[in-house]
Every structure is written in C-alpha cells, then in structure tokens.
N, C-alpha and C positions, 0 to 999 in steps of 0.2 A: 464483450470487449475485454481486452487484456490490460490490467493495470500497468502504469508506467512509473518508474522510479526516477526522482530528480534529486539534485543536491539540495542541501538545507537552505541555501541562499538564492535559489532559482526564482525568477520573477516572470520569465517568458515560458509558458507551457504549450507553445505551439509546435514544439519539436519532440523528439523521442527521449530526451534527457539522458540519464545513465543507461537506460534500456528498459525493455518490456519485461515484466515479471511473468513470462509465459510458462514457467515451470511450476507455478502455484498449483497446489492441489485443491485449495478452496479459498474463497474470498467472500466475506459478508460485509456489506455496507449497510449501516443502520442509521436512520434519521431520528434524532431526538426531538422532543417537543418544541424546543426553541429554534429548530431548523438546522442545528449543528449535525454534522455527519460523523460517524465513527466507522472505521474500517478495520476488520480483523481478518488476517489471512494466514494460510499455512504455506510454507515454502521449504523445500528440501535443503538440508544442510550441505549437500553436495551439488546444489544448483549453481549455475554459472555466475549469478549475481548475489549469492549468499553473503559474501564479504562486504558488499556494498549496502546491505540493509542495516543501517545504523540509526541510532537515536537522532532525531531532528531531520532525517531525510524526509522528502515529500513524496507521497504516493498519490497518483491521479487515477481515480477509479470511477466507473459509472454505477450508481446505486441501483438503477432500474431502467427499464426501456424508455420511460417518459421524462427522465431528468438528465441533464447534461452531466458530463464528468465533473467530479468534485475533487479538490485537492485536500490531502490530510497530512499531518505531520506524523512521522513514524515514531512510535513509542518504544518502550523497553522490549527487548527480545526475550522470549522464553522458549525452552525446548520442550517439545511434545515427545511422548514415548516412541513415536514412529520416525525419529530422526528428522523432524521438520521443525521449523521455527515459527512461532506465532506472535508477530509483533502487533499489538493493538495500536491504533493510530486515531487521534482525535482530529476533527475537522478544523480548518483554518477559520 
C-alpha cells in the first residue's frame, strides 16, 4: 500500500488527500508498546510532492498486512546523503 499525504487539519481520510507518496524509496511503520505508531520514510527531494511534506502534515500508511492504515503527523524533515528526505512521524 502506498502512503497518502493529507493536510494538517484533515479529519476525513476517505479520499486521496494531497496525494499518494508513490515515489517513496522506503517506508517503515513501527508500533510502540503503548499502541502508538511511528512512520519513517525516504522521499526524493525531486519528487512531485516533496514541497508538500511539511511539519504537521498527516501521513496515512499501513503498518502491516493485518492492521488497517494508521494516520501519523509528519515531523521534522532531514536530508539523507542520497538526496532523499527522511521525515519521522509519530502516530495520532
């Protein structure tokens, strides 16, 4: 499943939001002990939605095959050596 990017104030996640982050090179969703989810992904700086990946945006991603998609707030962007951005996001 391809993660989807939404605006910071979105409440209806039944549509495609700002867009699908189909150009991601990796995406890892981790469940913490308290049931919260964290999403970290790599996205190319020349990707079509790069400018839209901002702090407080919401990313909807599927952590594994048996759990429904989870929404996470996008955190601070940082640049990786390979011209990708790695925004950690913590779950709602």
